[in-house]
DRENROLUM-227823 format. One line per field, with one value per residue: x, y, z of N, C-alpha, C in turn; chain; residue in three letters. Coordinates in steps of 0.02 Angstrom, whole numbers. Example, Ala and Ser with C-alpha at 12.3 -4.5 7.8 and 13.67 -1.06 7.14 Angstrom:
2
n_x = [660; 642]
n_y = [-284; -112]
n_z = [390; 354]
ca_x = [615; 684]
ca_y = [-225; -53]
ca_z = [390; 357]
c_x = [660; 645]
c_y = [-165; 2]
c_z = [390; 394]
ch = [A; A]
aa = [Ala; Ser]
END
This chain:
300
n_x = [303; 178; 154; 147; 33; -62; -54; -95; -227; -283; -334; -485; -630; -643; -510; -353; -214; -145; -189; -187; -54; 48; 44; 83; 217; 274; 260; 346; 469; 475; 482; 608; 693; 669; 691; 801; 885; 900; 969; 1087; 1133; 1165; 1267; 1360; 1403; 1484; 1571; 1610; 1568; 1583; 1610; 1502; 1396; 1419; 1402; 1269; 1203; 1233; 1167; 1033; 1021; 1039; 923; 827; 856; 819; 683; 630; 662; 570; 452; 461; 459; 350; 169; 124; 5; 24; 44; 138; 251; 171; 143; 56; -89; -120; -224; -360; -370; -432; -365; -222; -242; -207; -188; -260; -362; -454; -549; -520; -529; -657; -749; -846; -825; -710; -613; -580; -498; -359; -249; -142; -145; -274; -356; -327; -410; -529; -514; -526; -580; -572; -553; -655; -634; -658; -828; -859; -768; -804; -843; -728; -680; -777; -783; -688; -750; -866; -802; -756; -869; -979; -1047; -957; -993; -1003; -870; -857; -733; -645; -565; -659; -642; -572; -678; -691; -770; -888; -1056; -1168; -1285; -1295; -1234; -1326; -1378; -1295; -1242; -1133; -1141; -1254; -1418; -1495; -1497; -1455; -1578; -1666; -1696; -1689; -1534; -1412; -1285; -1282; -1196; -1190; -1214; -1133; -961; -797; -624; -454; -289; -110; 16; 111; 258; 412; 538; 601; 569; 503; 365; 255; 133; -34; -195; -373; -534; -698; -860; -1009; -1178; -1324; -1449; -1610; -1752; -1863; -2037; -2043; -1942; -1876; -1927; -1981; -2118; -2209; -2309; -2273; -2152; -2052; -2056; -2163; -2222; -2317; -2329; -2283; -2113; -2034; -1947; -1781; -1633; -1524; -1547; -1632; -1629; -1512; -1342; -1215; -1060; -880; -768; -603; -468; -322; -200; -138; 2; 44; 134; 158; 256; 365; 397; 436; 545; 632; 656; 727; 838; 905; 922; 1007; 1119; 1154; 1179; 1289; 1384; 1397; 1448; 1569; 1630; 1648; 1734; 1846; 1884; 1924; 2034; 2117; 2143; 2211; 2324; 2380; 2405; 2499; 2604; 2639; 2683; 2798; 2881; 2898; 2968; 3086]
n_y = [-1099; -1155; -1194; -1066; -1017; -1102; -1069; -936; -944; -1007; -936; -861; -749; -568; -524; -598; -712; -672; -540; -430; -472; -541; -457; -336; -367; -385; -258; -181; -243; -219; -79; -60; -123; -50; 88; 103; 7; 50; 171; 124; 47; 145; 215; 113; 82; 189; 212; 94; -67; -84; 46; 113; 50; 88; 228; 241; 176; 262; 374; 332; 312; 443; 505; 439; 493; 629; 610; 544; 644; 743; 675; 676; 813; 876; 886; 780; 730; 609; 431; 406; 326; 301; 314; 273; 372; 512; 496; 482; 351; 216; 195; 88; -74; -192; -374; -436; -349; -308; -209; -82; 46; 95; 166; 194; 301; 435; 421; 289; 272; 198; 272; 392; 529; 546; 495; 588; 692; 674; 729; 885; 1026; 1024; 1112; 1081; 1049; 1181; 1214; 1226; 1145; 1015; 921; 874; 754; 667; 578; 481; 428; 370; 275; 188; 150; 121; -3; -59; -50; -176; -174; -208; -316; -294; -328; -339; -220; -240; -215; -195; -117; -86; -49; 7; 20; 121; 288; 383; 338; 362; 492; 626; 756; 826; 875; 945; 1026; 982; 995; 965; 1063; 1136; 1194; 1314; 1268; 1136; 1066; 1056; 945; 841; 807; 843; 808; 852; 808; 826; 801; 898; 964; 887; 867; 887; 772; 697; 675; 712; 595; 610; 625; 594; 613; 566; 598; 507; 458; 355; 386; 447; 360; 411; 442; 434; 349; 189; 45; 106; 98; -51; -67; 5; -39; 30; 153; 290; 408; 503; 566; 685; 721; 691; 784; 797; 703; 621; 450; 426; 311; 247; 243; 371; 357; 347; 362; 325; 397; 396; 495; 452; 491; 446; 392; 458; 509; 427; 308; 373; 444; 340; 289; 399; 399; 275; 284; 393; 342; 237; 316; 391; 289; 244; 358; 367; 251; 281; 391; 329; 244; 336; 395; 283; 261; 379; 362; 249; 297; 398; 319; 246; 350; 389; 276; 270; 390; 364]
n_z = [-1436; -1443; -1310; -1253; -1312; -1259; -1121; -1129; -1166; -1059; -950; -898; -908; -901; -906; -950; -961; -1074; -1098; -971; -951; -1035; -1147; -1086; -1047; -1174; -1228; -1147; -1176; -1315; -1312; -1249; -1341; -1461; -1432; -1339; -1396; -1530; -1513; -1455; -1563; -1661; -1596; -1576; -1704; -1733; -1624; -1574; -1500; -1357; -1299; -1355; -1291; -1156; -1161; -1209; -1104; -998; -1040; -1036; -897; -853; -910; -835; -709; -728; -759; -643; -552; -592; -557; -417; -383; -438; -463; -557; -679; -742; -753; -643; -526; -371; -198; -44; -14; 92; 232; 353; 468; 569; 734; 762; 835; 966; 960; 1059; 1086; 972; 939; 988; 943; 953; 1072; 1223; 1303; 1313; 1409; 1404; 1300; 1215; 1185; 1255; 1224; 1180; 1282; 1381; 1345; 1409; 1531; 1613; 1514; 1363; 1206; 1066; 888; 762; 719; 581; 522; 544; 450; 397; 445; 412; 303; 342; 454; 396; 316; 411; 488; 407; 307; 169; -6; -133; -245; -393; -456; -355; -200; -51; 78; 243; 380; 534; 618; 558; 564; 514; 381; 288; 261; 307; 424; 531; 636; 646; 667; 761; 716; 804; 965; 1137; 1200; 1102; 1012; 855; 788; 729; 677; 719; 807; 943; 1025; 987; 978; 913; 912; 880; 902; 929; 803; 778; 700; 714; 650; 481; 411; 504; 608; 746; 806; 746; 806; 811; 881; 866; 905; 890; 845; 830; 710; 746; 700; 574; 529; 391; 358; 309; 397; 508; 522; 520; 428; 319; 230; 158; 211; 257; 156; 173; 293; 419; 455; 615; 743; 696; 746; 869; 914; 1060; 1135; 1113; 1157; 1146; 1053; 1031; 896; 863; 781; 677; 595; 443; 362; 242; 93; -28; -116; -98; -180; -300; -254; -219; -347; -397; -314; -338; -478; -484; -420; -511; -622; -579; -562; -695; -757; -688; -735; -870; -855; -794; -897; -994; -929; -922; -1058; -1090; -1011; -1069; -1197; -1165; -1112; -1227; -1309; -1241; -1250; -1387; -1411; -1340]
ca_x = [248; 117; 146; 128; -37; -104; -56; -131; -299; -307; -369; -549; -653; -626; -439; -323; -141; -122; -206; -134; 13; 95; 47; 124; 287; 295; 263; 408; 526; 478; 508; 680; 729; 663; 719; 870; 923; 918; 1022; 1149; 1156; 1197; 1329; 1406; 1433; 1535; 1616; 1626; 1517; 1589; 1600; 1433; 1350; 1429; 1372; 1195; 1178; 1238; 1112; 971; 1020; 1028; 853; 790; 867; 777; 611; 613; 663; 505; 402; 467; 450; 289; 107; 110; -55; 42; 44; 202; 246; 145; 132; -9; -112; -133; -294; -375; -389; -442; -302; -206; -260; -171; -227; -305; -418; -456; -597; -504; -542; -725; -758; -905; -803; -641; -566; -563; -454; -293; -194; -141; -163; -347; -385; -319; -463; -582; -498; -531; -631; -535; -593; -660; -618; -708; -886; -858; -719; -824; -850; -661; -671; -839; -767; -653; -800; -905; -762; -749; -932; -1030; -1029; -939; -1027; -960; -841; -834; -690; -599; -577; -693; -596; -591; -713; -711; -816; -946; -1118; -1223; -1293; -1281; -1207; -1379; -1396; -1247; -1235; -1074; -1162; -1325; -1453; -1529; -1456; -1472; -1648; -1707; -1714; -1642; -1485; -1384; -1230; -1294; -1135; -1188; -1218; -1080; -898; -739; -559; -392; -231; -45; 32; 163; 318; 475; 590; 574; 542; 473; 309; 221; 70; -92; -254; -437; -589; -762; -920; -1063; -1237; -1369; -1502; -1677; -1794; -1918; -2092; -2031; -1887; -1892; -1918; -2013; -2187; -2211; -2358; -2240; -2080; -2006; -2068; -2226; -2206; -2376; -2331; -2233; -2058; -2026; -1887; -1723; -1582; -1499; -1594; -1621; -1620; -1445; -1289; -1163; -994; -823; -723; -537; -435; -251; -186; -84; 28; 54; 202; 141; 316; 418; 420; 472; 611; 675; 679; 776; 898; 940; 941; 1065; 1173; 1174; 1207; 1355; 1428; 1410; 1494; 1635; 1659; 1671; 1793; 1900; 1907; 1959; 2098; 2158; 2164; 2261; 2386; 2410; 2433; 2559; 2659; 2659; 2723; 2865; 2919; 2915; 3022; 3150]
ca_y = [-1055; -1193; -1189; -998; -1008; -1138; -1029; -875; -960; -1043; -891; -838; -685; -507; -522; -663; -709; -635; -471; -384; -491; -552; -395; -288; -384; -372; -185; -160; -269; -183; -13; -63; -141; 0; 153; 95; -32; 91; 219; 86; 28; 202; 231; 58; 85; 242; 214; 27; -98; -73; 117; 131; 26; 128; 294; 234; 159; 322; 420; 306; 326; 516; 519; 415; 542; 685; 592; 534; 709; 775; 642; 696; 885; 904; 848; 761; 687; 549; 370; 398; 284; 338; 273; 281; 438; 530; 490; 465; 284; 199; 183; 16; -107; -256; -434; -456; -304; -284; -157; -30; 112; 114; 170; 231; 361; 451; 398; 220; 271; 168; 321; 441; 595; 548; 486; 652; 738; 665; 771; 956; 1049; 1042; 1144; 1041; 1087; 1229; 1180; 1223; 1094; 949; 873; 852; 684; 628; 521; 430; 396; 326; 218; 141; 128; 105; -63; -40; -85; -218; -134; -250; -371; -275; -362; -298; -203; -264; -164; -224; -73; -70; -68; 41; 1; 180; 346; 424; 311; 384; 564; 655; 824; 821; 933; 979; 1029; 933; 1003; 947; 1122; 1144; 1248; 1338; 1225; 1068; 1037; 1064; 885; 794; 846; 813; 835; 835; 822; 806; 818; 951; 942; 885; 877; 894; 708; 661; 712; 679; 563; 654; 586; 627; 578; 590; 573; 491; 425; 326; 434; 428; 344; 457; 407; 424; 302; 118; 11; 141; 70; -114; -64; 39; -62; 78; 217; 321; 476; 546; 593; 738; 694; 718; 822; 752; 700; 556; 402; 433; 245; 221; 286; 399; 324; 385; 326; 353; 397; 418; 523; 419; 542; 414; 390; 472; 523; 382; 269; 417; 462; 282; 288; 452; 379; 221; 310; 437; 298; 204; 368; 407; 232; 243; 413; 349; 201; 318; 431; 282; 220; 389; 401; 225; 272; 432; 332; 202; 340; 430; 270; 232; 406; 387; 221; 290; 440; 333]
ca_z = [-1449; -1425; -1236; -1239; -1333; -1209; -1061; -1142; -1171; -1000; -904; -925; -883; -940; -913; -962; -958; -1131; -1088; -989; -928; -1091; -1188; -1048; -1054; -1243; -1237; -1115; -1215; -1377; -1299; -1236; -1404; -1512; -1413; -1313; -1445; -1589; -1494; -1450; -1630; -1694; -1562; -1583; -1771; -1737; -1568; -1552; -1458; -1284; -1284; -1371; -1238; -1097; -1172; -1211; -1038; -958; -1062; -1007; -825; -847; -924; -776; -656; -744; -754; -572; -518; -603; -517; -346; -370; -469; -457; -625; -686; -776; -713; -611; -466; -315; -138; -10; -4; 162; 252; 421; 478; 640; 767; 765; 897; 979; 942; 1113; 1089; 904; 931; 1035; 913; 966; 1145; 1246; 1338; 1294; 1460; 1389; 1240; 1231; 1172; 1308; 1197; 1174; 1349; 1418; 1327; 1455; 1588; 1600; 1467; 1302; 1153; 1006; 827; 739; 692; 509; 502; 565; 394; 375; 466; 398; 257; 379; 496; 356; 293; 466; 520; 358; 267; 101; -61; -176; -299; -450; -439; -302; -137; -3; 131; 311; 419; 599; 654; 516; 598; 481; 312; 246; 299; 337; 489; 582; 641; 679; 682; 779; 690; 859; 1025; 1190; 1215; 1046; 973; 797; 797; 665; 653; 737; 834; 1015; 1062; 965; 976; 876; 934; 844; 947; 905; 734; 772; 664; 754; 602; 415; 387; 559; 639; 803; 785; 746; 822; 813; 914; 839; 938; 842; 872; 780; 697; 764; 643; 555; 498; 321; 350; 307; 461; 562; 529; 482; 373; 263; 231; 130; 242; 240; 131; 182; 361; 431; 496; 680; 752; 684; 799; 889; 945; 1132; 1167; 1096; 1187; 1100; 1055; 1001; 851; 870; 716; 673; 527; 406; 315; 177; 63; -98; -156; -80; -238; -347; -222; -225; -416; -405; -278; -374; -542; -473; -405; -572; -667; -554; -577; -767; -771; -662; -780; -930; -836; -784; -965; -1027; -896; -944; -1127; -1087; -983; -1120; -1249; -1139; -1109; -1295; -1336; -1208; -1279; -1457; -1407; -1319]
c_x = [181; 102; 121; 56; -84; -111; -98; -207; -326; -346; -430; -566; -633; -552; -412; -246; -111; -131; -227; -62; 62; 101; 90; 197; 312; 301; 330; 468; 532; 505; 582; 719; 728; 699; 791; 914; 944; 972; 1088; 1176; 1192; 1265; 1382; 1441; 1486; 1587; 1640; 1573; 1521; 1577; 1529; 1384; 1358; 1395; 1295; 1166; 1179; 1182; 1045; 965; 1008; 955; 809; 799; 820; 702; 590; 616; 598; 449; 402; 445; 389; 230; 87; 47; -39; 42; 115; 196; 223; 134; 63; -25; -126; -206; -301; -397; -399; -373; -286; -220; -221; -219; -277; -365; -425; -504; -583; -517; -613; -738; -819; -889; -729; -591; -544; -516; -386; -235; -199; -164; -239; -382; -379; -375; -522; -575; -501; -589; -597; -582; -595; -639; -673; -767; -885; -810; -741; -827; -784; -651; -730; -825; -732; -701; -844; -867; -755; -814; -983; -1005; -1017; -976; -977; -937; -812; -793; -642; -616; -607; -648; -621; -621; -736; -763; -878; -1010; -1177; -1225; -1281; -1262; -1261; -1398; -1352; -1240; -1170; -1085; -1237; -1362; -1494; -1484; -1483; -1546; -1695; -1728; -1664; -1596; -1450; -1334; -1240; -1235; -1133; -1186; -1166; -1016; -846; -676; -504; -335; -168; -34; 81; 226; 377; 535; 558; 542; 511; 420; 282; 154; 12; -156; -316; -488; -654; -818; -977; -1122; -1279; -1429; -1569; -1718; -1852; -1976; -2083; -1975; -1912; -1880; -1953; -2084; -2190; -2261; -2328; -2168; -2031; -2016; -2134; -2213; -2261; -2380; -2275; -2176; -2057; -1961; -1826; -1674; -1561; -1553; -1582; -1612; -1551; -1394; -1243; -1099; -944; -787; -656; -498; -362; -238; -126; -60; 45; 125; 195; 203; 374; 442; 459; 541; 657; 701; 735; 843; 938; 962; 1003; 1127; 1200; 1207; 1278; 1405; 1447; 1457; 1565; 1668; 1686; 1734; 1853; 1928; 1946; 2029; 2145; 2183; 2219; 2329; 2418; 2441; 2497; 2616; 2682; 2700; 2792; 2908; 2942; 2972; 3087; 3178]
c_y = [-1089; -1188; -1118; -987; -1043; -1098; -965; -886; -993; -1000; -865; -770; -627; -499; -592; -655; -671; -559; -461; -410; -497; -490; -341; -302; -371; -298; -158; -181; -232; -112; -11; -76; -82; 65; 146; 58; 9; 142; 183; 65; 83; 218; 176; 60; 139; 239; 145; 1; -80; -1; 139; 110; 70; 197; 290; 218; 221; 371; 397; 320; 401; 534; 496; 463; 603; 670; 581; 600; 747; 742; 665; 768; 912; 859; 828; 719; 621; 492; 357; 355; 327; 289; 283; 355; 451; 526; 472; 392; 271; 181; 109; -14; -173; -314; -451; -408; -272; -226; -97; 41; 136; 109; 208; 297; 372; 429; 326; 216; 243; 215; 377; 510; 601; 539; 549; 702; 732; 705; 845; 971; 1070; 1071; 1096; 1083; 1133; 1194; 1174; 1173; 1024; 898; 849; 777; 641; 569; 464; 392; 349; 266; 166; 111; 104; 46; -42; -82; -128; -175; -178; -310; -354; -311; -315; -283; -230; -204; -192; -182; -58; -97; -33; 22; 60; 238; 387; 398; 335; 461; 582; 729; 821; 885; 971; 980; 980; 937; 986; 1004; 1129; 1204; 1262; 1289; 1153; 1033; 1038; 997; 832; 832; 806; 848; 810; 855; 797; 831; 873; 922; 943; 900; 880; 829; 669; 704; 672; 649; 613; 611; 628; 582; 609; 558; 563; 459; 397; 371; 404; 415; 394; 417; 394; 373; 231; 87; 46; 111; 6; -112; -32; 17; -12; 149; 248; 393; 525; 576; 645; 710; 727; 757; 778; 754; 630; 514; 405; 366; 217; 271; 313; 360; 367; 336; 361; 343; 419; 441; 488; 468; 512; 415; 404; 481; 474; 339; 311; 434; 402; 274; 339; 430; 326; 244; 353; 395; 263; 256; 384; 351; 231; 301; 397; 297; 235; 360; 386; 258; 271; 399; 345; 236; 327; 403; 289; 244; 375; 381; 252; 288; 407; 334; 239; 341; 412; 291]
c_z = [-1432; -1351; -1217; -1257; -1283; -1145; -1069; -1144; -1108; -951; -936; -897; -928; -950; -920; -956; -1018; -1121; -1014; -977; -987; -1132; -1152; -1052; -1123; -1257; -1208; -1154; -1281; -1368; -1287; -1300; -1453; -1493; -1388; -1364; -1505; -1572; -1486; -1517; -1665; -1662; -1574; -1651; -1776; -1683; -1547; -1504; -1385; -1264; -1300; -1320; -1175; -1103; -1174; -1142; -991; -976; -1035; -932; -813; -859; -863; -716; -668; -733; -680; -533; -531; -565; -444; -337; -401; -456; -528; -629; -721; -727; -684; -551; -405; -258; -109; -3; 70; 177; 326; 425; 553; 670; 768; 834; 906; 964; 997; 1120; 1020; 893; 975; 1006; 924; 1041; 1163; 1280; 1319; 1345; 1447; 1329; 1257; 1217; 1223; 1284; 1190; 1241; 1392; 1401; 1376; 1518; 1570; 1552; 1402; 1250; 1091; 945; 808; 706; 616; 481; 519; 508; 369; 389; 446; 353; 293; 425; 457; 332; 348; 490; 471; 316; 196; 50; -98; -234; -354; -426; -382; -238; -87; 56; 198; 350; 485; 636; 615; 549; 566; 408; 265; 290; 332; 405; 545; 579; 677; 691; 697; 752; 743; 919; 1077; 1208; 1158; 1002; 916; 808; 729; 637; 670; 765; 912; 1053; 1043; 953; 934; 902; 888; 889; 913; 832; 725; 740; 711; 707; 533; 393; 444; 591; 699; 777; 793; 755; 819; 847; 892; 876; 887; 878; 814; 773; 717; 702; 635; 525; 424; 306; 346; 375; 520; 576; 488; 424; 311; 262; 205; 158; 217; 220; 145; 253; 369; 474; 564; 684; 742; 742; 814; 920; 1021; 1167; 1155; 1125; 1133; 1109; 1023; 957; 851; 806; 723; 602; 496; 353; 246; 154; -12; -142; -143; -140; -287; -318; -228; -298; -428; -372; -317; -444; -536; -459; -469; -620; -644; -569; -651; -787; -745; -708; -844; -913; -827; -851; -1001; -997; -918; -1013; -1130; -1060; -1034; -1174; -1228; -1135; -1179; -1325; -1306; -1237; -1350; -1458; -1388; -1378]
ch = [A; A; A; A; A; A; A; A; A; A; A; A; A; A; A; A; A; A; A; A; A; A; A; A; A; A; A; A; A; A; A; A; A; A; A; A; A; A; A; A; A; A; A; A; A; A; A; A; A; A; A; A; A; A; A; A; A; A; A; A; A; A; A; A; A; A; A; A; A; A; A; A; A; A; A; A; A; A; A; A; A; A; A; A; A; A; A; A; A; A; A; A; A; A; A; A; A; A; A; A; A; A; A; A; A; A; A; A; A; A; A; A; A; A; A; A; A; A; A; A; A; A; A; A; A; A; A; A; A; A; A; A; A; A; A; A; A; A; A; A; A; A; A; A; A; A; A; A; A; A; A; A; A; A; A; A; A; A; A; A; A; A; A; A; A; A; A; A; A; A; A; A; A; A; A; A; A; A; A; A; A; A; A; A; A; A; A; A; A; A; A; A; A; A; A; A; A; A; A; A; A; A; A; A; A; A; A; A; A; A; A; A; A; A; A; A; A; A; A; A; A; A; A; A; A; A; A; A; A; A; A; A; A; A; A; A; A; A; A; A; A; A; A; A; A; A; A; A; A; A; A; A; A; A; A; A; A; A; A; A; A; A; A; A; A; A; A; A; A; A; A; A; A; A; A; A; A; A; A; A; A; A; A; A; A; A; A; A; A; A; A; A; A; A; A; A; A; A; A; A]
aa = [Met; Ser; His; Leu; Ala; Ile; Leu; Ala; Ser; Ser; Ala; Gly; Gly; Ser; Thr; Ser; Leu; Trp; Asp; Pro; Thr; Ile; Ile; Gly; Ile; Leu; Val; Val; Leu; Ser; Gly; Val; Val; Leu; Phe; Cys; Gly; Ser; Thr; Tyr; Leu; Leu; Leu; Ala; Thr; Asn; Leu; Gly; Gly; Arg; Leu; Gly; Phe; Met; Ile; Ser; Phe; Ser; Ala; Leu; Ala; Gly; Ile; Met; Val; Leu; Leu; Ser; Gly; Leu; Trp; Val; Thr; Thr; Gln; Thr; Pro; Leu; Asn; Ser; Pro; Lys; Gly; Arg; Thr; Ala; Leu; Trp; Thr; Thr; Ile; Pro; Cys; Pro; Asp; Asp; Lys; Pro; Asp; Cys; Ala; Leu; Val; Asp; Asn; Leu; Ser; Glu; Ala; Pro; Val; Ala; Ala; Leu; Ser; Asn; Leu; Ala; Arg; Gly; Asn; Pro; Glu; Pro; Ile; Glu; Pro; Glu; Asn; Tyr; Gln; Thr; Leu; Arg; Ser; Ala; Val; Glu; Ala; Ala; Leu; Val; Val; Ala; Asp; Glu; Ala; Gly; Glu; Lys; Glu; Lys; Pro; Glu; Gln; Pro; Tyr; Ala; Lys; Phe; Glu; Asn; Gly; Ala; Glu; Val; Leu; Thr; Gln; Ala; Pro; Val; Asp; Ala; Ala; Gly; Ile; Pro; Asn; Lys; Leu; Gly; Thr; Glu; Thr; Leu; Lys; Glu; Phe; Ile; Val; Gly; Gly; Asp; Thr; Glu; Met; Ile; Val; Lys; His; Lys; Pro; Lys; Tyr; Ala; Ala; Val; Glu; Phe; Cys; Glu; Lys; Lys; Leu; Gln; Pro; Thr; Asp; Ala; Gly; Phe; Asp; Pro; Arg; Phe; Pro; Lys; Gly; Asn; Pro; Asn; Val; Lys; Pro; Thr; Thr; Pro; Gly; Cys; Asp; Pro; Thr; Lys; Ala; His; Gln; Trp; Ile; Leu; Leu; Arg; Tyr; Asp; Arg; Gly; Ser; Ile; Arg; Leu; Pro; Ala; Phe; Met; Tyr; Leu; Leu; Phe; Ser; Ser; Leu; Ile; Phe; Ala; Val; Ser; Leu; Tyr; Ala; Leu; His; Ser; Arg; Glu; Leu; Ala; Gln; Arg; Arg; Ile; Ala; Ala; Glu; Gly; Ala; Thr; Val; Ala; Thr; Ala]
END
């Protein structure tokens, strides 16, 4: 116990070895002993130690099958095992070209489905759906803030300090005239994603054109005399910075694995449940055979 106390007090900060590691282990052990152990104790006193263990173990496996089945088939708010959520991410790049997801022209895209968009005159997505990819663009291009003790994510394409600096929907058209939807000068495409089978899909890609916002007199950095911006002047026509070229960010849809852990629990729980039932069935057959042989010997 002295060694345990020393280990528990060795870790500092808001968390320690005692909380949550040792406390978590003790909670699990207490739950197993109190719930599973009490059931086994009641069965063992009436059926014997071996048969009581087999029945209690089969019951535990059956409960796990029911519970994991609920995890797979329902959107439970409980802390059930969950995998990766579906989201848009930048396309994977080889080691020799780690920035392949950022191109100046779609013809330079390393994915054939995206580079083919540079040929012909493909139709972009509907303007009202442009904001669907906005969160993925900001996650790739905007430097993430420090989130407490969480490790900062890798952002090889982060080049903006905040989301207001990057435009994926130009508020003016090519002539600088404000338009209703603000989508005439910047385009977005989504290709692929058709279902081949129930559990297999074609890759789904997206290409988003973006630009750097033109500085306004009210923005910080526009006038050296006003480091935080001059609030007393009228903003100019909003839009892209004409001195900076437009670029494309290439994305791939990761369908995630939100239900995969629950499915694995269901698979292994069902296997263990089947084995436990087979063991009980084999034991019953063996007892019947022994009883039948004993009755034959007694009759003879």
